[in-house]
C-alpha positions in Angstrom: 12.7 -0.5 39.8 13.4 -3.9 41.3 11.2 -6.9 40.5 10.1 -5.5 36.7 7.5 -7.4 35.3 8.3 -8.7 32.0 6.1 -6.1 29.9 7.9 -3.3 32.2 11.3 -5.1 31.0 10.5 -4.8 27.6 9.4 -1.1 28.1 12.4 -0.6 29.9 14.6 -2.2 27.0 13.0 -0.1 24.5 13.5 3.3 26.7 17.2 2.3 27.0 17.4 1.6 23.4 16.0 4.8 22.6 18.6 6.9 25.2 21.4 5.1 23.5 19.8 5.9 19.6 20.0 9.2 21.4 23.6 9.2 22.1 24.2 8.3 18.3 22.2 11.2 17.0 24.3 13.6 19.0 27.6 12.0 17.9 26.4 12.2 14.2 25.1 15.7 14.8 28.4 17.0 16.6 30.6 15.3 14.0 28.8 15.8 10.6 31.4 14.0 8.6 32.0 10.9 10.6 29.5 11.2 13.4 27.1 8.5 12.0 30.0 5.9 11.9 31.0 6.9 15.5 27.5 6.7 16.9 27.1 3.2 14.7 30.7 2.1 16.6 29.3 3.2 19.8 25.9 1.3 19.6 28.1 -1.8 18.4 30.0 -2.0 21.2 27.7 0.0 23.9 26.8 -3.2 25.8 30.4 -4.2 26.6 31.4 -0.8 28.0 30.2 -1.2 31.5 30.2 -4.6 31.7 27.1 -5.5 30.1 25.5 -2.1 30.2 25.2 0.6 27.8 24.6 4.0 28.9 20.8 3.6 28.3 20.9 0.5 30.4 23.0 1.8 33.0 20.7 4.6 33.5 17.6 2.0 33.6 19.6 -0.8 35.4 19.4 -3.3 32.7 22.4 -5.4 31.8 22.8 -7.8 29.3 24.2 -11.2 30.0 25.7 -13.9 27.6 23.5 -17.0 28.8 26.3 -19.7 27.6 28.6 -18.0 30.1 26.4 -16.7 32.5 28.5 -13.7 32.8 28.0 -10.1 31.5 28.1 -9.1 27.9 31.6 -8.0 26.4 32.4 -6.1 23.3 31.8 -9.5 21.3 28.7 -10.2 22.4 28.0 -6.3 22.1 28.9 -6.2 18.4 27.0 -9.6 17.9 23.8 -8.4 19.2 23.7 -5.1 18.0 24.6 -5.7 14.7 21.2 -6.2 13.7 20.1 -2.7 14.8 23.7 -1.0 13.9 23.7 -2.2 10.4 20.4 -0.6 9.1 21.4 2.7 10.7 24.3 3.2 7.6 20.8 3.3 5.5 19.9 6.5 7.4 22.1 8.8 4.7 19.8 7.7 2.2 16.4 10.0 2.9 13.0 8.3 2.8 14.2 4.8 1.8 17.0 4.5 4.2 14.6 5.6 7.2 11.9 3.3 6.0 14.6 0.4 6.1 15.7 1.5 9.6 11.9 1.9 11.0 11.3 -1.6 9.5 14.0 -3.3 11.2 13.4 -1.5 14.5 9.7 -2.9 14.1 10.7 -6.6 13.4 13.1 -6.4 16.4 10.0 -5.1 18.5 7.6 -7.8 17.2 10.4 -10.2 18.0 10.7 -9.1 21.6 7.0 -9.1 22.3 6.3 -12.6 20.4 9.1 -14.4 22.7 8.4 -15.9 26.2 12.0 -14.7 27.2 11.6 -11.1 25.4 14.8 -11.8 23.5 15.2 -9.9 20.1 17.2 -11.2 17.0 20.5 -9.8 18.1 19.9 -11.7 21.4 19.4 -15.0 19.5 22.4 -14.7 17.5 24.5 -13.6 20.4 23.4 -16.0 23.0 22.4 -12.9 25.4 19.7 -12.1 27.5 18.8 -8.6 29.3 18.1 -9.0 32.7 17.5 -6.2 35.4 20.6 -5.3 37.4 
């Protein structure tokens, strides 16, 4: 998967995030009382676990870097960049309305990614990060 085109990087980023969201769902269903919170915690710190790579990004050979330090993302960067997706997940406990809120946020993030020349989403702008191929 070397030399990915920008369209392919967007596809692989979405696929990596889906893998991470599957991890969140598995945690939620495995631990019914606290799993959603554990899953959201995982999502928030996920890009700092493997030196800028969540489980999804590690599998797809992507990495998050901090553009100010030109170094892999740490836990702080990960929390800031993933807050825009992690926070709306709390609304999942509210049937229908909560699901729509999450869907709306994900659609907005997708629109931002495809509209930006560097394929950055809101979280990347907030944390000064960028996803690159590893």
